[in-house]
C-alpha positions as CSV (number, residue, x, y, z in Angstrom):
1,M,0.0,0.0,0.0
2,C,1.3,3.5,-0.9
3,Q,0.5,6.7,0.9
4,R,1.7,10.2,0.2
5,V,2.8,12.1,3.3
6,A,4.1,15.7,3.0
7,G,5.0,15.3,-0.6
8,T,6.8,12.0,0.1
9,V,5.8,8.5,-1.0
10,V,5.6,6.3,2.0
11,L,5.5,2.6,1.5
12,H,3.7,0.3,3.9
13,Y,4.8,-3.3,3.6
14,S,2.3,-6.0,4.7
15,I,3.9,-8.7,6.8
16,A,0.8,-10.6,7.7
17,S,2.1,-13.6,5.8
18,A,5.5,-13.6,7.5
19,N,6.4,-15.8,10.3
20,P,6.2,-13.9,13.6
21,R,9.6,-13.1,14.9
22,R,10.9,-10.8,17.6
23,I,13.3,-8.1,16.4
24,V,15.3,-5.9,18.7
25,D,15.2,-2.7,16.5
26,N,18.3,-1.2,18.2
27,E,20.3,-4.0,16.4
28,I,19.1,-2.9,13.0
29,T,17.8,0.6,12.7
30,N,20.5,2.4,14.5
31,W,22.8,1.7,11.6
32,L,20.4,3.0,8.9
33,M,21.8,6.4,8.2
34,P,20.1,8.5,5.5
35,L,21.5,11.9,4.5
36,R,18.1,13.3,3.6
37,A,14.9,14.1,5.6
38,Q,11.9,16.3,5.1
39,L,10.6,19.2,7.2
40,N,7.2,20.6,6.3
41,G,7.4,18.9,2.9
42,L,10.8,20.3,2.0
43,D,14.1,18.3,1.7
44,V,16.7,18.8,4.3
45,I,20.2,17.5,3.5
46,A,22.1,16.9,6.8
47,P,25.7,17.7,5.7
48,D,24.4,21.0,4.1
49,L,23.4,22.5,7.4
50,P,25.7,24.8,9.4
51,D,26.3,23.6,13.0
52,L,23.8,26.1,14.5
53,E,21.0,25.1,12.2
54,W,21.8,21.5,12.9
55,V,21.4,22.1,16.6
56,A,18.2,24.0,16.0
57,L,16.7,21.2,13.9
58,R,16.8,18.9,16.9
59,K,14.2,21.1,18.5
60,A,12.1,21.7,15.4
61,V,8.3,21.3,15.7
62,P,7.1,19.3,13.8
63,A,10.2,17.2,13.7
64,P,11.8,16.1,10.4
65,V,10.6,12.8,9.0
66,L,12.4,10.3,6.8
67,P,11.0,10.1,3.3
68,C,11.7,6.4,3.0
69,C,9.1,5.5,5.6
70,G,7.6,8.6,7.1
71,V,8.9,8.1,10.7
72,T,10.5,10.8,12.8
73,A,14.1,11.2,12.0
74,G,16.8,11.2,14.6
75,L,19.9,13.5,14.1
76,R,23.4,12.3,14.7
77,T,27.0,13.4,13.9
78,S,29.6,10.7,13.2
79,R,33.0,10.6,14.9
80,R,34.5,12.1,11.7
81,G,32.0,14.9,11.7
82,L,29.5,13.8,9.1
83,K,26.0,14.9,9.9
84,H,23.3,12.4,9.1
85,F,19.8,11.2,10.1
86,F,18.9,7.8,11.5
87,H,15.8,5.7,12.1
88,K,14.6,6.1,15.6
89,P,14.1,2.6,17.1
90,R,10.7,1.4,18.0
91,P,10.3,0.2,21.6
92,K,12.8,-2.5,22.4
93,G,11.6,-6.0,21.8
94,S,8.7,-5.0,19.4
95,L,6.9,-8.0,18.1
96,L,6.5,-7.6,14.4
97,T,3.5,-9.8,13.5
98,A,0.2,-9.2,11.7
99,D,-0.9,-6.9,14.5
100,A,1.9,-4.5,13.3
101,A,0.9,-4.6,9.6
102,N,-0.2,-1.0,9.6
103,L,3.1,0.3,10.9
104,P,5.6,1.6,8.2
105,L,8.3,-1.0,8.0
106,C,11.3,0.6,6.4
107,D,13.3,-1.3,3.7
108,W,16.3,0.9,4.1
109,K,19.6,-1.0,4.0
110,P,22.5,-0.5,6.4
111,E,25.2,1.9,5.1
112,S,28.7,2.5,6.2
113,E,30.2,6.0,6.8
114,E,32.3,5.6,3.7
115,H,29.1,5.1,1.7
116,L,27.6,8.2,3.2
117,R,30.7,10.2,2.5
118,A,30.8,9.0,-1.1
119,K,27.2,10.1,-1.6
120,M,27.9,13.6,-0.2
121,E,31.0,14.0,-2.4
122,I,28.9,13.2,-5.4
123,V,26.2,15.7,-4.3
124,K,28.7,18.5,-3.8
125,S,30.4,17.8,-7.2
126,C,27.1,17.8,-9.0
127,R,26.1,21.1,-7.6
128,E,29.5,22.6,-8.4
129,A,29.0,21.5,-12.0
130,G,25.6,23.3,-12.1
131,W,23.4,20.2,-11.6
132,A,20.7,19.8,-9.0
133,A,21.4,16.8,-6.8
134,T,19.2,14.8,-4.5
135,P,20.6,12.0,-2.3
136,E,18.5,8.9,-1.7
137,A,15.9,9.8,-4.3
138,R,13.4,7.1,-5.2
139,S,10.7,6.6,-7.9
140,L,7.1,7.0,-7.1
141,D,6.4,3.3,-7.7
142,G,9.5,2.2,-5.6
143,S,11.1,0.5,-8.6
144,W,14.4,2.2,-8.0
145,R,16.2,4.3,-5.4
146,A,19.3,6.2,-6.4
147,D,22.2,7.0,-4.0
148,V,22.2,10.4,-5.8
149,L,19.9,11.7,-8.5
150,A,21.5,14.5,-10.5
151,E,19.3,16.7,-12.8
152,H,20.0,19.4,-15.3
153,G,17.1,20.4,-17.5
154,R,15.7,17.2,-18.9
155,K,18.9,15.3,-18.2
156,R,18.9,12.9,-15.3
157,I,21.7,10.7,-14.0
158,A,21.5,8.3,-11.2
159,F,24.8,7.7,-9.3
160,E,25.2,4.5,-7.4
161,V,27.9,3.6,-4.9
162,Q,28.1,-0.2,-4.7
163,L,30.4,-1.2,-1.9
164,S,29.0,-4.6,-1.2
165,P,29.5,-7.4,-3.8
166,Q,26.9,-7.4,-6.6
167,R,26.8,-9.5,-9.8
168,R,27.0,-7.7,-13.1
169,D,23.6,-9.1,-14.2
170,E,22.1,-7.6,-11.1
171,T,23.6,-4.2,-11.9
172,E,22.3,-4.5,-15.5
173,G,18.8,-5.2,-14.2
174,R,18.9,-2.1,-12.0
175,Q,20.3,-0.1,-14.9
176,A,17.4,-1.2,-17.0
177,R,14.9,0.1,-14.5
178,Y,16.6,3.5,-14.6
179,A,16.6,3.4,-18.4
180,A,12.8,2.7,-18.4
181,D,12.4,6.1,-16.7
182,G,14.7,7.9,-19.0
183,I,17.6,8.0,-16.5
184,R,21.3,7.3,-17.2
185,G,23.0,5.3,-14.5
186,C,26.6,5.6,-13.4
187,W,28.1,3.1,-11.0
188,F,31.1,3.2,-8.7
189,V,31.9,-0.3,-7.6
190,K,34.3,-1.0,-4.8
191,A,37.6,-2.7,-6.1
192,R,38.2,-5.8,-4.1
193,Q,41.8,-6.1,-2.8
194,I,43.3,-9.6,-2.8
195,E,46.9,-8.9,-2.1
196,P,48.6,-5.6,-1.1
197,S,49.3,-4.7,-4.7
198,T,46.8,-6.7,-6.6
199,F,43.1,-6.0,-7.1
200,N,40.5,-8.5,-8.3
201,I,39.1,-7.6,-11.7
202,D,35.4,-7.3,-11.1
203,A,33.1,-8.4,-14.0
204,H,32.0,-4.8,-14.2
205,F,35.5,-3.7,-15.4
206,R,36.7,-6.5,-17.7
207,N,35.1,-4.7,-20.7
208,A,33.9,-1.1,-20.8
209,A,30.4,-0.7,-22.1
210,H,28.6,2.5,-23.2
211,E,25.3,1.2,-21.8
212,L,26.8,0.5,-18.4
213,P,29.2,3.2,-17.1
214,A,30.9,1.4,-14.2
215,F,34.1,2.5,-12.6
216,P,36.3,0.9,-9.8
217,L,36.2,2.8,-6.5
218,F,39.2,2.5,-4.3
219,V,38.5,3.0,-0.7
220,D,41.6,3.3,1.5
221,E,39.8,5.1,4.4
222,P,36.4,6.7,4.6
223,S,38.0,10.1,3.8
224,T,40.0,8.7,0.8
225,L,37.8,7.7,-2.2
226,R,39.4,7.4,-5.7
227,V,38.0,6.3,-9.0
228,G,40.1,4.0,-11.2
229,L,40.3,4.9,-14.9
230,R,41.6,1.7,-16.4
231,Y,40.0,-1.5,-17.6
232,G,41.5,-4.8,-18.4
233,L,43.5,-7.5,-16.5
234,D,46.7,-5.4,-16.3
235,E,45.4,-1.8,-16.1
236,C,42.5,-1.8,-13.6
237,A,44.6,-0.5,-10.7
238,G,46.3,2.2,-12.9
239,M,45.6,5.9,-12.9
240,T,43.1,7.1,-10.3
241,V,41.5,10.5,-9.5
242,P,39.5,11.7,-6.5
243,L,35.8,10.8,-6.6
244,D,34.6,14.4,-6.5
245,T,37.0,15.3,-9.3
246,F,35.8,12.5,-11.5
247,V,32.1,13.3,-11.0
248,H,32.7,16.9,-11.9
249,A,34.6,15.9,-15.0
250,L,31.8,13.5,-16.0
251,L,29.2,16.2,-15.8
252,T,31.3,18.8,-17.7
253,R,32.0,16.5,-20.6
254,Q,35.6,15.7,-19.8
255,V,34.7,12.0,-19.8
256,H,33.3,10.2,-22.8
257,F,33.0,6.7,-24.2
258,A,35.5,5.8,-27.0
259,T,35.8,2.5,-29.0
260,H,39.5,3.1,-29.9
261,V,42.5,4.5,-28.2
262,T,44.3,7.2,-30.2
263,A,48.0,7.9,-29.9
264,T,49.1,11.4,-29.1
265,T,52.8,10.7,-28.4
266,P,55.3,9.7,-31.1
267,H,55.3,6.0,-32.0
268,H,58.5,4.1,-32.7
269,P,57.5,1.2,-35.1
270,Q,59.5,-1.9,-35.4
271,V,58.9,-4.4,-38.2
272,I,59.4,-8.0,-37.0
273,F,60.0,-10.5,-39.8
274,I,59.5,-14.2,-38.9
275,P,60.1,-17.2,-41.1
276,Y,57.1,-19.1,-42.4
277,S,56.8,-22.1,-44.6
278,C,54.2,-22.2,-47.4
279,W,51.4,-24.7,-46.6
280,S,51.0,-25.5,-50.3
281,C,54.4,-25.9,-51.9
282,G,56.7,-25.8,-48.8
283,A,58.7,-22.8,-49.9
284,K,60.5,-20.8,-47.3
285,A,59.0,-17.3,-46.9
286,H,58.7,-14.5,-44.4
287,I,55.7,-12.7,-42.8
288,Y,55.9,-9.7,-40.5
289,F,54.0,-7.8,-37.9
290,V,54.6,-4.3,-36.4
291,K,55.0,-3.3,-32.7
292,D,56.1,-0.1,-31.0
293,D,58.9,0.2,-28.5
294,P,58.2,2.1,-26.4
295,L,54.4,2.0,-26.8
296,P,52.8,5.3,-27.6
297,R,50.1,6.7,-25.3
298,S,46.8,8.3,-25.8
299,A,45.7,11.7,-24.3
300,C,44.0,9.7,-21.5
301,G,47.2,7.9,-20.7
302,R,46.5,4.5,-22.1
303,E,49.0,2.5,-24.1
304,V,48.2,2.1,-27.8
305,R,49.0,-1.4,-28.9
306,A,49.1,-2.3,-32.6
307,F,48.4,-5.9,-31.7
308,D,45.9,-7.2,-29.2
309,D,43.4,-10.1,-28.8
310,S,41.0,-8.6,-31.3
311,G,43.4,-9.6,-34.1
312,N,43.8,-6.1,-35.5
313,W,47.5,-6.7,-36.3
314,E,46.6,-6.6,-40.0
315,D,45.4,-3.0,-39.8
316,R,48.9,-1.9,-38.8
317,A,51.0,-4.3,-40.8
318,F,49.2,-3.5,-44.1
319,A,49.1,0.3,-43.5
320,P,50.4,2.0,-46.7
321,E,53.4,3.7,-45.0
322,I,54.5,0.3,-43.4
323,I,54.2,-1.5,-46.8
324,R,56.3,1.1,-48.4
325,A,58.9,0.9,-45.7
326,V,59.0,-2.9,-45.9
327,R,59.5,-2.8,-49.7
328,A,62.3,-0.3,-49.4
329,Y,64.0,-2.5,-46.8
330,V,63.7,-5.7,-48.8
331,A,65.2,-3.9,-51.8
332,S,68.2,-2.7,-49.8
333,P,71.4,-4.7,-49.2
334,D,70.4,-5.3,-45.6
335,G,67.1,-6.9,-46.6
336,R,68.2,-9.4,-49.2
337,A,67.7,-12.4,-46.9
338,I,64.0,-11.5,-46.4
339,R,61.6,-13.3,-48.8
340,P,58.1,-11.9,-48.4
341,G,55.5,-12.7,-51.0
342,S,53.5,-9.9,-52.5
343,I,50.9,-8.2,-50.3
344,K,47.7,-8.1,-52.3
345,K,44.1,-9.2,-52.3
346,R,43.7,-13.0,-52.6
347,L,40.6,-15.2,-52.6
348,S,40.1,-17.2,-49.4
349,K,38.1,-20.4,-49.7
350,T,37.7,-20.4,-45.9
351,R,36.0,-17.0,-45.9
352,N,34.7,-17.2,-49.4
353,A,35.9,-13.7,-49.9
354,S,39.0,-11.8,-51.0
355,Y,41.1,-9.7,-48.6
356,L,44.6,-8.2,-48.3
357,S,47.0,-10.9,-47.3
358,F,50.5,-12.3,-47.2
359,G,51.3,-15.0,-49.8
360,C,53.9,-17.4,-51.0
361,P,56.8,-15.9,-53.0
362,R,56.9,-19.1,-55.2
363,C,53.3,-20.3,-55.7
364,D,51.3,-17.2,-54.5
365,A,49.2,-19.3,-52.2
366,I,47.3,-17.2,-49.6
367,F,48.6,-17.2,-46.0
368,G,45.3,-17.0,-44.2
369,S,45.0,-14.5,-41.4
370,H,43.2,-17.0,-39.3
371,Y,46.2,-19.3,-39.3
372,L,48.7,-16.5,-38.9
373,F,47.0,-15.2,-35.8
374,D,48.5,-17.9,-33.6
375,V,51.9,-17.6,-35.2
376,I,52.1,-13.8,-34.7
377,T,50.6,-14.0,-31.2
378,E,53.3,-16.4,-30.1
379,A,56.0,-14.3,-31.8
380,T,54.7,-11.1,-30.1
381,Y,55.3,-12.5,-26.6
382,T,58.3,-14.7,-27.2
383,M,60.2,-13.0,-30.1
384,A,60.9,-16.0,-32.1
385,E,64.5,-17.1,-32.2
386,H,64.9,-16.4,-35.9
387,A,63.0,-13.1,-35.9
388,H,64.5,-10.3,-37.9
389,I,63.8,-6.9,-36.4
390,V,63.9,-3.6,-38.3
391,A,63.4,-0.3,-36.5
392,L,61.7,2.4,-38.5
393,P,62.1,6.2,-37.8
394,A,59.9,7.6,-35.0
395,R,56.8,9.3,-36.4
396,R,53.7,11.1,-35.4
397,G,50.4,10.5,-37.0
398,L,47.0,8.8,-36.5
399,L,47.6,5.5,-34.7
400,R,44.5,3.9,-33.3
401,A,43.7,0.5,-31.8
402,Y,40.4,-1.0,-30.9
403,S,39.9,-0.8,-27.1
404,P,36.5,0.3,-25.8
405,H,37.0,2.5,-22.7
406,W,35.8,5.6,-20.9
407,C,38.2,8.3,-21.9
408,Y,39.0,11.1,-19.3
409,T,41.1,14.1,-20.4
410,P,40.9,17.5,-18.6
411,S,40.8,19.2,-22.0
412,G,37.8,17.2,-23.0
413,A,39.5,16.1,-26.3
414,G,40.6,12.5,-26.3
415,C,40.2,9.2,-28.0
416,T,37.5,8.5,-30.6
């Protein structure tokens, strides 16, 4: 049953069918610590109040109530100085049975002080960016409750601070409920530390997705909250920024989703020739791939790799400037031992299509990219014993690699 009290939706949960059990409310409700209450139908955000107003609010008549359940709010200040409200306990030993079905039973979940502080940092950053922000906002039908709901004109963003473990599919389900109401969701999920220098890669962070903005939140102490900006097995614990800085950047368009990383530093390409035998006639030949040493970086600080698990090594190897450099080297005295076949389009019976490929210098048989993938992958990590490495001059220019990520640059210009 729903009831509107002073502009707030109050939900009454029937527990007539529940097994009668005795609950000592002090064990539960004293830890439920909202930041928002209502006084005469208006929102009151506890940390916003100066000390004198906070003291005066304790004596207010009528007293402030909690919008989650409509009960009178208690006022409390934590040991670290964070003002918040709390659910005043019912008489000790209350028996919650069918006789109590008409009492508002709150579904508020326990929160830690670090959770409260994270919500307050988000609220302040939203306001500094020119957005209205409401902590602990909920829908009229109770289908969602956001830690912070930010609004700017018709734009609405729900910020969620997920400190307890939650499966990605659960997050996606909650995200879908926001989307149904035209709200974008943004998630800060606590990074789980396994060893002092190693963090577990949560399923939220293995692959960045535009439809689910999720970022690792590193919590050293309640007063130290930082957002990780890297994804992947080797980069999750990389660059971090303070939570409030990141939220402000997100709302001022300094953070955007990009499908590729784009190099902004010079790249130093190396062509690595490796021997390869023709599958058709057995002739000795060479194929090659390109890597950079050192790796160039993007404006957001990520490494731009010419080769990765998506198999895009061909994009770099068959770039016109690389092909020209390879032909020039093979024609020089130093490159006489290299025997590459011509690089051209050939028909692949496997794909039933023609594509740019390596081939045999004797019989012109296609060297299929599917078969070369494993060969080049191994050579990338082991540098085959008979590899022939040629360093090309450092150069600037557009170098991109497929790597979906959330790109953060203070200038607002970054990867595409």
